[in-house]
N, CA and C of each residue as an Amber inpcrd file, in Angstrom:
protein
   291
  10.1230000 -24.4990000  19.6970000   9.8840000 -24.5590000  21.1260000
   8.3820000 -24.4430000  21.3540000   7.8870000 -25.2260000  22.2650000
   6.4640000 -25.2110000  22.6000000   6.1710000 -24.0750000  23.5820000
   4.9230000 -23.6540000  23.5870000   4.5150000 -22.5360000  24.4360000
   4.7770000 -22.8230000  25.9110000   4.5320000 -24.0530000  26.3330000
   4.7560000 -24.4010000  27.7470000   6.2270000 -24.2420000  28.1220000
   7.1130000 -24.6210000  27.2070000   8.5500000 -24.4850000  27.4690000
   8.9500000 -23.0190000  27.5590000   8.3980000 -22.2070000  26.6480000
   8.6810000 -20.7710000  26.6710000   8.1420000 -20.1340000  27.9500000
   6.9320000 -20.5160000  28.3430000   6.3650000 -20.0010000  29.5900000
   7.2420000 -20.3550000  30.7860000   7.7590000 -21.5730000  30.7880000
   8.6060000 -22.0180000  31.8950000   9.8890000 -21.1790000  31.9610000
  10.5100000 -20.9410000  30.7930000  11.7110000 -20.1070000  30.7540000
  11.4190000 -18.7020000  31.2780000  10.2980000 -18.1520000  30.8180000
   9.9220000 -16.7960000  31.2320000   9.6730000 -16.7440000  32.7340000
   8.9040000 -17.6880000  33.2400000   8.5550000 -17.6880000  34.6660000
   9.7710000 -17.8880000  35.5660000  10.7220000 -18.6870000  35.1100000
  11.9280000 -18.9000000  35.9090000  12.8040000 -17.6580000  35.9360000
  12.7940000 -16.8950000  34.8540000  13.5510000 -15.6530000  34.7910000
  15.0590000 -15.8160000  34.7380000  15.5310000 -17.0160000  34.4800000
  16.9680000 -17.2780000  34.4620000  17.5870000 -17.0110000  33.1030000
  16.7660000 -17.0190000  32.0590000  17.2800000 -16.9020000  30.6930000
  16.4630000 -15.8620000  29.9380000  17.1320000 -15.0970000  29.0860000
  16.4610000 -14.1250000  28.2370000  15.6870000 -14.8750000  27.1680000
  14.3880000 -14.5780000  27.0400000  13.5720000 -15.2960000  26.0610000
  13.5100000 -14.5920000  24.7050000  14.0790000 -13.4000000  24.5820000
  14.0160000 -12.6640000  23.3160000  14.5690000 -13.4430000  22.1190000
  15.6460000 -14.1950000  22.2610000  16.1290000 -14.9470000  21.1040000
  15.1220000 -15.9740000  20.5720000  14.1530000 -16.3430000  21.3910000
  13.1590000 -17.3280000  20.9720000  11.9440000 -16.6950000  20.2920000
  11.8860000 -15.3760000  20.2860000  10.7290000 -14.6690000  19.7400000
  11.0330000 -14.0870000  18.3670000  10.0290000 -14.0680000  17.5030000
  10.1370000 -13.4130000  16.2010000   9.4030000 -12.0800000  16.3190000
  10.1300000 -11.0360000  16.6940000   9.5160000  -9.7330000  16.9510000
   8.9620000  -9.0770000  15.6930000   9.4040000  -9.5280000  14.5240000
   8.8700000  -8.9790000  13.2740000   7.4030000  -9.3490000  13.0960000
   6.9770000 -10.4290000  13.7370000   5.5850000 -10.8810000  13.6200000
   4.7730000 -10.5720000  14.8720000   5.3640000  -9.8730000  15.8140000
   4.6760000  -9.5870000  17.0720000   3.5540000  -8.5820000  16.8510000
   2.4410000  -8.7880000  17.5280000   1.3040000  -7.8670000  17.4730000
   0.8300000  -7.5990000  18.8890000   0.2120000  -6.4660000  19.0760000
  -0.3810000  -6.1190000  20.3580000  -1.8820000  -6.3440000  20.2340000
  -2.4200000  -7.3720000  20.8630000  -3.8500000  -7.6710000  20.7260000
  -4.7140000  -6.4790000  21.1080000  -5.7010000  -6.2120000  20.2990000
  -6.6170000  -5.1130000  20.5640000  -6.0640000  -3.7480000  20.1870000
  -4.8680000  -3.6800000  19.6470000  -4.2480000  -2.4050000  19.3120000
  -4.0980000  -2.1840000  17.8050000  -4.6180000  -3.1070000  17.0070000
  -4.4930000  -2.9540000  15.5680000  -5.3130000  -1.7350000  15.1280000
  -4.7220000  -0.9380000  14.2680000  -5.3980000   0.2660000  13.7960000
  -6.4510000  -0.0980000  12.7560000  -7.5500000   0.6140000  12.7960000
  -8.6170000   0.4450000  11.8200000  -9.0200000   1.8370000  11.3610000
  -9.0060000   2.0490000  10.0730000  -9.2820000   3.3760000   9.5260000
 -10.7780000   3.6750000   9.5540000 -11.1000000   4.8950000  10.0060000
 -12.4770000   5.3870000   9.9870000 -12.4690000   6.7940000   9.4040000
 -13.5650000   7.1680000   8.8130000 -13.7030000   8.5250000   8.2730000
 -14.7310000   9.2690000   9.1040000 -14.3750000  10.4710000   9.5200000
 -15.2770000  11.3080000  10.3010000 -15.3060000  12.6800000   9.6480000
 -16.5020000  13.1980000   9.4460000 -16.6490000  14.5390000   8.8860000
 -16.8420000  15.5310000  10.0280000 -15.9960000  16.5650000  10.0490000
 -16.0840000  17.6130000  11.0570000 -16.4850000  18.9180000  10.3870000
 -17.2490000  19.7500000  11.0850000 -17.5160000  21.0840000  10.5370000
 -16.2140000  21.8940000  10.5140000 -16.1580000  22.8510000   9.6100000
 -14.9280000  23.6290000   9.4210000 -14.4820000  24.3290000  10.7040000
 -15.4240000  24.8900000  11.4560000 -15.0420000  25.5910000  12.6890000
 -14.3430000  24.6550000  13.6680000 -14.7690000  23.3850000  13.6820000
 -14.1800000  22.4270000  14.5930000 -12.7500000  22.0850000  14.1650000
 -12.5260000  21.9600000  12.8680000 -11.1750000  21.6990000  12.3620000
 -10.2340000  22.8460000  12.6880000 -10.7350000  24.0740000  12.5700000
  -9.9110000  25.2450000  12.8970000  -9.5030000  25.1910000  14.3630000
 -10.4640000  24.9030000  15.2430000 -10.1660000  24.8210000  16.6730000
  -9.2220000  23.6680000  16.9850000  -9.4340000  22.5130000  16.3360000
  -8.5500000  21.3680000  16.5320000  -7.1290000  21.7000000  16.1030000
  -6.9980000  22.3480000  14.9430000  -5.6670000  22.7020000  14.4460000
  -4.9750000  23.7100000  15.3570000  -5.7220000  24.6620000  15.8840000
  -5.1370000  25.6330000  16.8200000  -4.6320000  24.9450000  18.0750000
  -5.4470000  24.0600000  18.6240000  -5.0460000  23.3550000  19.8530000
  -3.8860000  22.4080000  19.5760000  -3.9260000  21.6990000  18.4550000
  -2.8370000  20.7840000  18.1060000  -1.5340000  21.5630000  17.9370000
  -1.6060000  22.7200000  17.2690000  -0.4150000  23.5480000  17.0960000
   0.1040000  24.1000000  18.4050000  -0.8060000  24.4510000  19.2950000
  -0.4210000  25.0090000  20.5870000   0.3910000  24.0060000  21.4020000
  -0.0190000  22.7300000  21.3600000   0.7150000  21.7440000  22.1550000
   1.7390000  20.9690000  21.3240000   1.8070000  21.2480000  20.0150000
   2.8580000  20.6700000  19.1750000   2.6600000  19.2290000  18.7710000
   1.4050000  18.8530000  18.4940000   1.1250000  17.4950000  18.0160000
   0.2730000  17.5720000  16.7580000   0.2610000  16.5150000  15.9460000
  -0.6280000  16.5080000  14.7830000  -2.1020000  16.4390000  15.2140000
  -2.9700000  16.9150000  14.3480000  -4.4040000  16.9200000  14.6290000
  -4.9100000  15.5170000  14.9710000  -4.5000000  14.5220000  14.1990000
  -4.9700000  13.1560000  14.4300000  -4.5820000  12.6610000  15.8230000
  -3.3750000  12.9910000  16.2640000  -2.9430000  12.5770000  17.5990000
  -3.8000000  13.2290000  18.6730000  -4.0990000  14.4960000  18.4960000
  -4.9340000  15.2050000  19.4600000  -6.3140000  14.5670000  19.5450000
  -6.9030000  14.2650000  18.4120000  -8.2320000  13.6460000  18.3860000
  -8.1950000  12.2930000  19.0880000  -7.1710000  11.4820000  18.7970000
  -7.0830000  10.1550000  19.4180000  -6.9110000  10.2620000  20.9270000
  -6.0880000  11.1940000  21.3890000  -5.8770000  11.3570000  22.8320000
  -7.1690000  11.8130000  23.5030000  -7.8560000  12.7750000  22.9150000
  -9.0940000  13.2680000  23.5150000 -10.1610000  12.1750000  23.5670000
 -10.2820000  11.4020000  22.5140000 -11.2690000  10.3160000  22.5160000
 -10.8770000   9.2570000  23.5440000  -9.6000000   8.9220000  23.6120000
  -9.1460000   7.9290000  24.5910000  -9.4230000   8.4000000  26.0160000
  -9.1910000   9.6850000  26.3000000  -9.4680000  10.2290000  27.6270000
 -10.9540000  10.1260000  27.9630000 -11.7760000  10.4420000  27.0000000
 -13.2300000  10.3880000  27.2200000 -13.6920000   8.9540000  27.4640000
 -13.1820000   8.0290000  26.6630000 -13.5660000   6.6260000  26.8310000
 -13.0810000   6.0760000  28.1640000 -11.8990000   6.4780000  28.6000000
 -11.3630000   6.0150000  29.8810000 -12.1980000   6.5420000  31.0450000
 -12.8260000   7.7030000  30.8570000 -13.6180000   8.3080000  31.9190000
 -15.0080000   7.6840000  32.0360000 -15.4350000   6.9450000  31.0340000
 -16.7540000   6.3250000  31.0760000 -16.6550000   4.9430000  31.6810000
 -17.7850000   4.4120000  32.0890000 -17.8170000   3.0710000  32.6790000
 -17.4330000   2.0440000  31.6180000 -16.7150000   0.9960000  32.0200000
 -16.3530000  -0.0370000  31.0520000 -17.5940000  -0.7350000  30.5080000
 -17.5350000  -1.0620000  29.2220000 -18.6580000  -1.7290000  28.5670000
 -18.4970000  -3.2300000  28.6570000 -19.6010000  -3.9420000  28.6740000
 -19.5500000  -5.3930000  28.6080000 -19.3200000  -5.7860000  27.1610000
 -18.2110000  -6.4520000  26.9030000 -17.9000000  -6.8470000  25.5360000
 -18.7490000  -8.0160000  25.0710000 -19.4190000  -8.7070000  25.9820000
 -20.2300000  -9.8530000  25.6030000 -21.5120000  -9.4240000  24.9060000
 -21.9140000  -8.1830000  25.0850000 -23.1500000  -7.6910000  24.4860000
 -22.8810000  -6.4630000  23.6270000 -22.2020000  -6.6220000  22.4850000
 -21.8360000  -5.4500000  21.6990000 -23.0260000  -4.7360000  21.0740000
 -24.1610000  -5.4220000  20.9040000 -25.2900000  -4.7700000  20.2580000
 -26.1330000  -3.9590000  21.2340000 -25.9570000  -4.1660000  22.5270000
 -26.7470000  -3.4530000  23.5150000 -26.0990000  -2.1130000  23.8350000
 -26.8370000  -1.0040000  23.6980000 -26.2740000   0.3010000  24.0610000
 -25.9850000   0.3370000  25.5560000 -24.8820000   0.9750000  25.9590000
 -24.5370000   1.0180000  27.3790000 -25.5280000   1.8440000  28.1790000
 -25.7910000   1.4080000  29.4050000 -26.6130000   2.1480000  30.3660000
 -28.0170000   2.4740000  29.8670000 -28.5750000   1.6260000  29.0510000
 -29.9370000   1.8520000  28.5770000 -30.7890000   0.6400000  28.8890000
 -31.9530000   0.9070000  29.3630000 -32.9060000  -0.1680000  29.5950000
 -33.7950000  -0.2940000  28.3660000 -34.3310000  -1.4800000  28.1280000
 -35.2610000  -1.6030000  27.0030000 -36.4730000  -0.7350000  27.2110000
 -36.9850000  -0.1850000  26.1430000 -38.1820000   0.6460000  26.2200000
 -39.3740000  -0.2280000  26.5500000 -40.1190000   0.1000000  27.6140000
 -41.2690000  -0.7310000  27.9540000 -42.3600000  -0.5870000  26.8990000
 -43.0320000  -1.6840000  26.6490000 -44.1290000  -1.6620000  25.6840000
 -45.3820000  -1.1690000  26.3870000 -46.0780000  -0.3170000  25.7230000
 -47.3140000   0.2270000  26.2790000 -48.4790000  -0.4640000  25.5960000
 -49.3710000  -1.0250000  26.4220000 -50.5530000  -1.6690000  25.8540000
 -51.6400000  -0.6220000  25.6640000 -52.1800000  -0.6230000  24.5110000
 -53.2690000   0.3140000  24.2270000 -54.5700000  -0.4640000  24.2080000
 -55.5320000   0.0960000  24.8650000 -56.8230000  -0.5780000  24.9080000
 -57.8680000   0.1350000  24.1160000
């Protein structure tokens, strides 16, 4: 089935489109996990573990939620300029005479 045909079925809403999908190959764009390593001081790990235990989640989940909350609270970044730091102007050049 072509994408246009599937879109038409979906938009009409008369037929369930799930039989036409291969959910085993489905992906959520932008949600693929990528492993990173971060070194934390021991005191920070102790505090993270205490807080994670208090609310009943693994340490990694707590870290991901806290980072996601912080990122959501900041202004959205322009994805077209990934090399430019957010909210920074270029440093003006000073001419020396």
